[in-house]
C-alpha positions as CSV (number, residue, x, y, z in Angstrom):
1,M,79.9,-54.2,-35.5
2,K,78.6,-51.1,-37.0
3,I,77.7,-48.1,-35.2
4,I,77.1,-44.5,-35.7
5,V,78.7,-41.9,-33.7
6,H,76.5,-39.0,-33.1
7,T,77.3,-37.3,-30.3
8,P,79.9,-36.9,-27.4
9,A,78.3,-38.7,-25.0
10,G,77.6,-41.5,-27.8
11,L,81.3,-42.0,-28.4
12,A,82.3,-42.2,-25.1
13,E,79.8,-44.8,-24.2
14,I,81.8,-47.0,-26.9
15,L,85.3,-45.6,-26.2
16,Q,84.2,-47.1,-22.2
17,S,82.9,-50.0,-22.8
18,A,85.9,-51.0,-25.9
19,R,88.7,-49.8,-23.1
20,K,86.9,-52.2,-20.7
21,A,86.9,-55.3,-23.1
22,S,90.1,-55.5,-23.8
23,G,91.3,-55.3,-20.0
24,M,92.9,-52.4,-19.7
25,T,92.4,-49.7,-16.9
26,Q,91.6,-45.5,-17.8
27,A,95.6,-45.3,-16.6
28,Q,97.3,-48.3,-18.9
29,A,95.0,-46.9,-22.2
30,A,95.9,-43.0,-21.0
31,A,99.5,-44.2,-21.2
32,R,99.3,-46.2,-24.5
33,V,98.3,-43.3,-26.5
34,G,100.1,-40.3,-24.2
35,I,97.5,-38.7,-22.5
36,G,96.7,-38.0,-18.8
37,Q,93.8,-40.6,-17.1
38,P,92.0,-37.9,-15.8
39,R,91.8,-36.1,-19.9
40,L,90.5,-40.5,-20.8
41,S,87.9,-40.6,-17.8
42,A,86.5,-36.8,-18.8
43,L,86.1,-38.3,-22.4
44,E,84.7,-41.7,-21.8
45,T,82.4,-40.2,-19.0
46,I,81.3,-37.2,-20.5
47,G,82.6,-37.1,-23.9
48,T,83.5,-33.4,-23.6
49,A,87.9,-34.1,-23.4
50,S,90.2,-32.6,-26.3
51,I,92.6,-34.8,-27.5
52,S,94.0,-34.6,-31.2
53,L,92.7,-37.1,-34.3
54,D,96.6,-38.7,-33.6
55,Q,95.2,-39.6,-30.1
56,M,92.0,-40.5,-31.0
57,L,92.7,-43.0,-33.5
58,A,95.8,-44.9,-31.3
59,L,93.2,-45.0,-28.7
60,L,90.4,-46.9,-31.4
61,A,93.4,-48.6,-32.7
62,L,94.2,-50.2,-29.2
63,Y,91.0,-51.2,-28.3
64,G,90.9,-53.4,-32.1
65,L,88.4,-50.2,-33.3
66,E,89.0,-47.9,-36.9
67,L,87.2,-44.7,-37.6
68,C,85.4,-45.0,-40.9
69,V,83.5,-41.8,-42.2
70,Q,80.2,-41.9,-44.8
71,S,77.6,-39.0,-46.1
72,R,74.8,-38.7,-43.4
73,G,71.7,-41.2,-45.0
74,T,73.7,-43.3,-46.6
75,T,73.6,-46.8,-45.5
76,A,76.2,-49.4,-46.1
77,A,73.9,-50.9,-48.6
78,G,74.0,-47.4,-50.2
79,S,70.0,-46.5,-49.8
80,A,68.9,-43.7,-48.7
81,E,67.7,-43.3,-44.3
82,Q,65.9,-40.4,-42.7
83,P,68.8,-38.2,-40.5
84,E,68.8,-38.2,-36.7
85,W,68.5,-35.1,-36.1
């Protein structure tokens, strides 16, 4: 699965879905990456909570996800596509 995230709200939806798919509560996931449950809740619901990059990478790994950075307008096959903004 490959999902391109353009907004904090988009990332929030992905994180919430991934946590639920892993069978963890917010409290369990938050404790595993060293943040408070209220912060994870804010991150999942409105995408406005701040966490460190280390914490974000740990959270993604916990859910079996990884971060991929690529140039805008480039698909996996290398062809150009129109920006979505």
